[in-house]
C-alpha positions in Angstrom: -58.8 79.2 54.1 -60.2 76.1 52.6 -62.9 76.3 49.8 -65.6 73.7 49.0 -64.9 73.8 45.3 -62.0 73.1 43.0 -60.4 75.1 40.1 -62.5 73.3 37.6 -65.7 74.3 39.2 -64.6 77.8 39.7 -63.7 78.1 35.9 -67.0 76.4 34.9 -69.1 78.8 37.0 -67.4 82.0 36.1 -67.4 80.7 32.4 -71.0 81.7 32.4 -70.2 85.4 32.5 -69.2 86.7 29.1 -66.1 88.9 28.8 -64.8 91.1 26.1 -61.4 90.4 24.5 -58.6 92.8 24.2 -55.0 92.9 23.1 -52.7 95.0 25.2 -49.7 96.4 23.2 -46.6 98.3 23.8 -43.2 99.0 22.2 -39.9 98.1 23.8 -36.9 100.5 23.9 -35.3 98.8 21.1 -38.5 99.2 18.9 -39.8 95.7 19.3 -43.6 95.6 19.6 -45.1 93.5 22.4 -48.7 92.3 22.7 -50.8 90.0 25.0 -54.5 89.0 25.0 -56.5 89.8 28.0 -60.0 88.8 28.8 -60.4 90.7 32.0 -60.6 94.4 31.4 -62.7 97.2 32.9 -63.3 100.8 33.4 -62.4 101.8 37.0 -62.8 105.5 37.4 -63.8 108.7 35.5 -61.9 111.1 37.7 -59.1 110.4 37.2 -59.6 108.3 34.1 -58.4 104.7 35.1 -58.9 101.3 33.5 -57.7 97.9 34.7 -56.8 94.5 33.3 -55.6 91.3 35.0 -52.5 89.6 33.5 -51.5 86.1 34.7 -48.4 86.0 36.9 -46.8 83.4 34.6 -47.2 85.7 31.5 -44.0 86.3 29.7 -45.4 89.5 27.9 -46.6 91.3 30.9 -43.2 91.9 32.5 -42.0 93.4 29.2 -45.0 95.7 28.9 -44.7 96.7 32.5 -41.1 97.7 32.0 -42.2 100.1 29.2 -44.5 101.8 31.6 -47.2 102.6 28.9 -49.7 100.5 26.8 -52.6 100.5 24.5 -55.7 98.3 25.2 -57.1 97.3 21.8 -60.8 96.1 22.1 -61.1 93.4 19.4 -64.0 93.1 16.9 -66.1 90.0 16.4 -64.2 89.2 13.2 -60.7 89.3 14.8 -60.7 85.9 16.4 -57.7 84.8 14.3 -55.8 87.9 15.5 -56.6 87.0 19.0 -55.3 83.4 18.6 -52.2 84.9 17.0 -51.5 87.2 20.0 -52.3 84.3 22.4 -49.5 82.1 21.0 -46.4 81.7 22.9 -43.1 82.3 21.3 -44.5 83.4 18.0 -43.9 86.9 16.1 -47.2 88.2 17.3 -47.2 91.1 14.9 -46.3 89.1 11.9 -48.8 90.2 9.1 -50.8 92.5 11.5 -51.2 96.1 10.4 -51.2 98.8 13.0 -50.3 102.3 13.6 -48.6 104.0 16.6 -50.5 106.0 19.2 -49.3 109.4 20.4 -47.9 107.7 23.4 -45.9 105.3 21.2 -48.1 102.0 21.5 -49.5 100.0 18.7 -53.1 100.5 17.7 -54.2 97.5 15.7 -56.2 98.1 12.6 -59.9 97.1 12.6 -60.4 97.2 16.4 -63.6 98.4 17.9 -61.8 100.9 20.1 -58.4 101.7 21.7 -57.5 103.1 25.1 -54.0 104.6 25.5 -52.6 104.6 28.9 -49.7 105.2 31.3 -49.1 102.5 33.8 -50.5 103.8 37.0 -50.1 101.0 39.7 -49.7 97.2 39.8 -51.1 95.1 42.7 -50.6 91.3 43.3 -53.7 89.4 43.4 -53.5 85.7 43.7 -52.2 84.0 40.5 -52.8 87.3 38.6 -51.8 91.1 38.9 -54.2 94.0 38.9 -53.0 96.6 36.5 -54.3 100.1 36.7 -53.8 102.3 33.6 -54.3 106.1 33.6 -56.1 106.8 30.3 -54.4 109.6 28.2 -56.3 109.1 24.9 -59.1 106.9 23.6 -61.2 106.6 20.6 -63.9 104.3 19.0 -62.2 103.0 15.9 -64.6 101.1 14.0 -68.0 100.8 15.7 -68.9 97.1 15.4 -69.7 94.1 17.5 -66.8 93.2 20.0 -65.3 89.6 20.3 -66.6 87.8 23.3 -65.3 84.9 25.3 -68.0 82.8 26.8 -68.0 79.2 28.2 -64.7 78.5 26.6 -65.4 79.7 23.1 -65.3 83.0 21.1 -68.3 84.6 19.7 -70.0 87.8 19.0 -72.9 89.8 20.6 -76.2 90.1 18.5 -78.9 92.6 19.2 -82.3 91.3 19.2 -85.1 93.5 17.9 -87.4 94.4 20.7 -90.8 92.8 20.5 -93.6 95.1 19.5 -96.8 94.8 21.5 -100.0 96.2 19.9 
């Protein structure tokens, strides 16, 4: 089916919808930690508790996380843009200098994140140039209540709450 728009238009229009930024982490059998940034993450179901994210099919980190079969979604705080950029870099040691602890399920929980969601891999669906990954939530917590890191129109930023106006 043909469309009346190109990829640039698609990105420009969808860029007007802000997304949160997360780092999905896991640990390989040999003990090597893995992490990847995702900007498309959502809750799916309360019963059973499911979440979803959408890795690019060209990702080199996703197949490694998929093989592990479990992962932790780390919701980044507004002051963690540098951490986001480190986990976005290809080929780098993404965990160099990054403090974290291990979840009960064995995945890294990054220090200073707003919240974390520990999951077992439930199902993966192909969806165009991405995958739809469903994770069954086994544990979660708000770590450091603060403003989340957002991605909007090609830039990172933070959410600010405006005081409601008072009318006499």
